[in-house]
C-alpha positions, -999 to 999 in steps of 0.1 A, spaced: -1 2 -1 12 35 -7 4 74 6 -26 74 -9 -42 38 -5 -34 46 32 -54 83 27 -82 65 12 -84 39 35 -84 61 65 -110 88 51 -130 57 46 -126 40 77 -133 76 93 -162 78 80 -177 45 88 -171 44 126 -205 46 133 -225 22 110 -194 3 95 -198 13 61 -198 47 42 -214 61 14 -190 84 -6 -183 100 -36 -150 101 -54 -148 135 -57 -157 136 -19 -128 118 -10 -107 133 -41 -110 167 -23 -102 159 9 -69 137 4 -60 160 -26 -55 137 -51 -66 130 -89 -104 112 -94 -83 89 -114 -60 85 -86 -88 80 -59 -105 52 -84 -68 30 -83 -69 31 -51 -101 23 -44 -95 -8 -69 -62 -19 -51 -79 -22 -19 -110 -41 -32 -86 -66 -52 -67 -76 -22 -97 -76 -1 -95 -49 22 -123 -31 10 -158 -40 -2 -176 -18 -26 -215 -19 -33 -230 0 -60 -256 23 -51 -287 29 -76 -305 60 -67 -339 56 -75 -343 96 -71 -320 102 -99 -328 72 -116 -293 63 -119 -258 56 -98 -254 73 -67 -219 77 -44 -205 43 -38 -211 26 -4 -177 13 9 -172 -16 41 -140 -23 55 -137 -60 58 -125 -73 91 -83 -73 97 -80 -113 99 -95 -118 61 -67 -105 44 -36 -121 55 -18 -121 21 -12 -81 27 -3 -78 59 36 -88 71 37 -121 91 53 -103 119 19 -83 130 -5 -112 116 6 -144 140 
């Protein structure tokens, strides 16, 4: 994970403390961490590929189109391949 991936994950985690999931638009993440939209999308894809995040597409019934995605962070013990064995016995 690079610094941008960490920033994206930290923002999602910070916003999902209460419910365990958060609904964020890419633009909101982009403005908060001051990175380009493509960079944010790449980080989210990487986090999802490694099994750290679950991404749920949201269909907005009022707009009849896609709304901001819903993100949830998987429990720590579900992605041991990303974590160094020294920190994960």
